C-alpha positions in Angstrom: 3.0 31.8 -3.9 2.3 28.8 -5.2 4.1 25.8 -4.0 5.7 23.2 -6.2 7.0 19.8 -5.4 9.2 17.6 -8.1 9.4 14.9 -5.8 5.5 15.0 -5.9 5.5 15.4 -9.5 7.9 12.6 -10.1 5.7 10.1 -7.8 2.5 11.4 -9.4 4.5 10.2 -13.0 5.4 7.2 -11.4 1.8 6.2 -10.0 0.1 7.3 -12.9 2.3 4.9 -15.9 4.2 2.5 -13.2 1.6 0.0 -14.0 1.3 0.4 -18.2 5.7 0.6 -18.3 5.8 -2.8 -15.7 3.2 -4.2 -18.6 5.4 -3.3 -21.3 8.4 -4.3 -20.1 7.2 -7.7 -18.9 5.9 -8.2 -22.8 9.7 -7.2 -24.0 10.7 -9.8 -21.9 8.7 -12.5 -23.0 9.7 -11.8 -26.5 13.3 -11.9 -25.7 12.7 -15.5 -23.9 14.3 -13.9 -20.2 10.7 -14.6 -18.6 8.8 -18.0 -19.0 6.0 -17.8 -21.3 4.1 -20.7 -19.7 4.0 -19.8 -16.5 2.8 -16.0 -17.3 0.4 -17.5 -19.7 -1.6 -19.4 -17.4 -1.7 -16.1 -14.9 -2.8 -14.2 -17.8 -6.3 -13.7 -16.3 -5.2 -12.6 -13.1 -2.8 -10.1 -15.0 -5.5 -8.7 -16.9 -7.5 -7.8 -12.9 -4.4 -6.5 -12.4 -4.4 -4.0 -15.0 -7.7 -2.5 -14.2 -6.1 -1.0 -11.2 -5.1 1.5 -13.8 -8.7 3.1 -13.9 -7.7 4.3 -10.3 -4.0 4.9 -10.3 -4.2 7.1 -13.6 -6.6 9.7 -12.1 -4.6 9.3 -9.0 -1.3 10.0 -10.4 -2.6 12.8 -12.2 -4.1 14.3 -9.1 -0.7 13.9 -7.5 1.0 16.0 -10.2 -1.4 18.6 -10.2 -1.3 19.1 -6.6 2.8 18.8 -6.4 3.0 21.3 -9.4 0.8 23.7 -7.8 -2.2 23.7 -10.8 -5.4 25.3 -9.9 -8.5 26.7 -11.5 -9.5 26.1 -15.5 -5.5 24.6 -15.9 -6.4 21.5 -14.0 -9.4 21.1 -16.4 -7.2 21.2 -19.0 -4.8 19.0 -17.3 -7.0 16.3 -16.9 -8.4 16.6 -20.2 -4.6 16.2 -21.9 -3.4 13.7 -19.4 -6.0 11.2 -19.2 -6.5 10.4 -22.8 -2.7 9.8 -22.9 -2.8 7.5 -20.1 -5.5 5.6 -21.5 -3.5 4.9 -24.7 -0.5 4.0 -23.0 -2.6 1.9 -20.8 -4.1 0.1 -23.7 -1.2 -0.1 -25.9 0.7 -1.7 -22.8 -2.2 -4.6 -22.0 -2.1 -5.2 -25.8 1.4 -5.8 -25.9 1.3 -8.3 -23.2 -1.7 -10.0 -24.4 0.1 -10.2 -27.5 3.3 -11.3 -26.3 1.4 -14.4 -24.5 -0.6 -14.9 -27.6 -3.7 -13.7 -26.8 -4.2 -10.6 -28.9 -7.6 -9.5 -27.0 
């Protein structure tokens, strides 16, 4: 019998997608004029380094989701094959949105 945990699945999703969603929200707040452009533009390099944490947090979140959902065997590989490219695209789009709103598209 497989044990599943909804809280673990939600925590894994939050771990995997928390950083890209946060970057996307920061970009939207900058474009709306709520967050100060000058302060965040000066910190663009630090924000870029923090964005690299997604290289660890994305797969870690996938592992937490898989273990909490009770995924084992060949389904585990399939879950990674599907989830990691989706997370990579989400991460890329969030970094592009943030750097674009700060005036540095790449």
